[in-house]
Structure formats: C-alpha cells, structure tokens
N, C-alpha and C positions, 0 to 999 in steps of 0.2 A: 504493500500499500505506499502511496504519497506521505511526503512526511514522518516516516519512520513509525507507521500505525502499526506494523505487525504485518504477519505473511497471511495471506487469505489461500485455502486450498480448495479445490474442486475434488469431491468423492465421487465414485459410481460404484452403483450394486446394482446390476440388470440394468432396467431402465428408471432406477431411481439415483436423484443427483442429491447431494448436500454439496454444502457451502461452511467451510470452517473456520474459525479463528483459533489456532490452538485447537485445544479440547472442545471447542464451545460452537454447537451447530448455528450457526447464525439464520439458515434457510434449507427447507427441503422441499423436492419437488413435488411431495404427495401433500403436503399443506399449504392450501392455497386461498382457503375461504375469505380470511381476516382481509389480506390484501387485494383480493377480488372487490370486499366491500368497500374499500378504501375508495376505488373509482366508481362505484355504483354510486354509493352514498353523495360522492363529491358533483356526480354529473346530475342526481335528482334535484341539487341545491341552483343547479346553474342550466336548468335545462331552457329557460324562458330565454338565455341570452343568443344573439345572433354570432354566427361565425365563431362558438368559442377557440380560446386558446387556452392550454391544459398545460401546466409544468409539472413534470414527475420529477423527484429528486430522488434517485435510489433505480438503477436499472432491476437488479437482483435475478431473480429467474423470470420476470416478463408477465408475472401473475397481471399486477397492476396495469402495465400496458396493454394487456390483450383484452382486460375487461373495460377498459375505457375506449379502445378502438371498437368494443361490439357495441359500446352505448352510444358515442357521439357519432353525429350526423357527418355525412361526406365531405362536408365544406369546413371542419373542426381541423386546428392545430395541436399537434401534440409535440413539447419539447420534452427530452429525457436528458436530466445531467448525471451522469456517472463518473463519481472520483477516481475510479481502479478502471485502468485499460485492460487488465486481463477479464474482468467480469465481460466488456463487450467483446473481446477474443472468444471468452467462451461460448456466450450466445449465439454467436457465427460460426463457433466450431462443433465440439461434443454435445452443446445443448440444444442445439438447432432445430432438434425435434420437438425440445420443449417449447422454444420460441414460435415455431409454428409459422413463418415466414411475417412474423409479426413488424420484424426490423425493416421489412422491403415495402411496408405501405406506404404511400406516398403523402400520407397526414403526417408522419414521423420522423423527427429529425433530433438526432444522438448527439449530443456535446460533451464532450469528455474533460472534466474538470469539476471544480467545486460549483455545488449548486448554490451555494452560498453568494457566490459572485455572480451567477446570473438573475438571483432573487435583489442583490443590491445595485445592479447594473438599471434596473428595471423602475418603470412607473407607470404603472396603470396599464401594464401590457397584458397582463394573465387575468381569466375568469376563474381558474381556479389553480392553487398551488399544492399539490399533493406531495408529503414529505413520509417517506418509507425510508428514512435513513439511520444507521446505526442500530440502536436498540430500543430509541425512543428518547425522550429527553433528557434522558439520565444517561449520557454519552457512554457506550462500551468499547470501539474500536479505534475512536479518534477523538482526542479532546478539542481539537478544533471545531468537532461538533454542534460543541455546545453554545458557541456563537449564534449559532442557528434557533435557540431556541430560548436566547435571551430576549428582555426585554427590548432591545436595542435592533435584535436580529427580528423580532416579531414585529416590530414597527416597519423595518425595510419589507417584509414580508406584506404588510397591510398597502405600503404605496407602490408596492409592484401590481398590487390586486386593481380591477375595476370598480366601479361602484358595484356593491351587492354581490362581488366575487367572493369565494370561498378558500380560505386555508386547513387545510386537512391533515393531519398529523396522526400517524399509526405510533402504538406503544405497546412493546410485550407487557407493561405495568400499569396501573393508574397511578396520578403524581399530581395531588392537590396544589402543589406549590405552580405547577405549571401553568393548570387551570387559572389559578390567580394572573400570572403574567400573560394568558392570552388576553383577560381583562383588562389590568393594566396596560396594555399597548392598543386598547380599543376595539377588540372585537366581541360580536355577541356570540356564546360560546355554548356549544352541545356535547356533553362527554357522552359516548355512546360505547356498549359493550357487545364485540361480535366475537363469535367461535375461529378459530384457528382452522376447523374444517371444513369443507363446503358442505358436509354432510351434518351439519349444527354440533359436531361433538369436538373434542380436544380442549387445549386453552382456553382460557377467556383473553382475548386482546382488547385494547382500548385504541378508539376514535376518538379525536375530538375533530366536530366540526365548526369551524371559527369563522363567522360572516362578518365583512365589511361592509357595515350599513352604512348607506347615504352617500355622500361624495367624498 
C-alpha cells in the first residue's frame, strides 16, 4: 500500500477470493450484502437527480460498483477512487470473473489515488459520495484515512456534493462519535444497520446516510 500502510494480499480458494491485511480479512467475495446496500440506499436518496454523478471511494471487489451500475440510469457517471494500484490490477486480472466486465461500462471512470484528494478538489460535483474505505471511521489500514472522517474532511465532502446530495459511509461497527461529527459538519444523518450477506445473515454492518440539505 502507498505511504507505508502495509501489504495487501489476494487469496483464492476455488472460486472464493479474500483480500487480507496480515491476518485480517478485509473482504471476501462471498459476502457482498452490505456493500451492495451502500449503493442501493444511496441511489434511493438521489433518484430524482438528473444525470447523477456518483463518487465511490474504494474499489474493493466491485460489489458497490456493480450495484450502483444496476441502479443508476444510462446517463449517470460513476467515478471510482482507489488508492492501491494492485486492487485495480486484481480486478482486471484474477478477479475479472467477480467484476463481470463492470470496469468496461462506459459510465465508469477509475481514478487511482487518494479519494480524499478527489473530494477536496471538488465543489458541487457529485450527487452522491460513497465511502467504503478502510474498516469505517476508525481507521485500520491507513492513518491518513482518518482525515476523511474528521469534521474538516466531512465539511469538504459536503462542499463536494450538490444540494440534496448524500454522503454514504460504510462501517464494520457503530460509532457514536462519527454520527456527532456528521451533524457538526452540517449533515442530516440516518444511521442504518445492514447484514453482511445478501441472504440477510452474517455480521451486522453500519451505513450512515448523511444528506446535504439546501444550498
């Protein structure tokens, strides 16, 4: 990983893939429910927006991206910011079957680099910003990710959104302090609980839906 954040490894057993940081499994190709919900719930909140532009922070195994493509209209745009070049290479290489050609969709642009920079350089550019970065607001893989979830980082995200746009944040666990920071940054906040599995089973994950109301 850039900036000395450790080494990610891709593991395969049959048709199952895992992305590992040391002994910690960051994601598994069998568990996609909460990542898909991140895209679905976000689109529900911007359904009335014309020609929506969505920013996804973190490519992962492409679950959020595929769900977004299934929901969004043909004139939408999706920008994906991915920090680790190897993750993009795995998506086009050994995990190509998992990604099922979604990187070739004409609505998709992949930007290798820090999604925080994309957010800070934007002003009213996005209808939705989806963050599936690290393990949630409590950084696990990279200390610099903490900046995304600070009040300053959240205010930058609010500035990057269009009126009535939504910032959606995935987390492996609740975080009351993060909910307060979202409100301090000027968002109207919903905190939702979703299951890791598409079958409604598995671990419970948290998704914050933070809406930029008004101008």
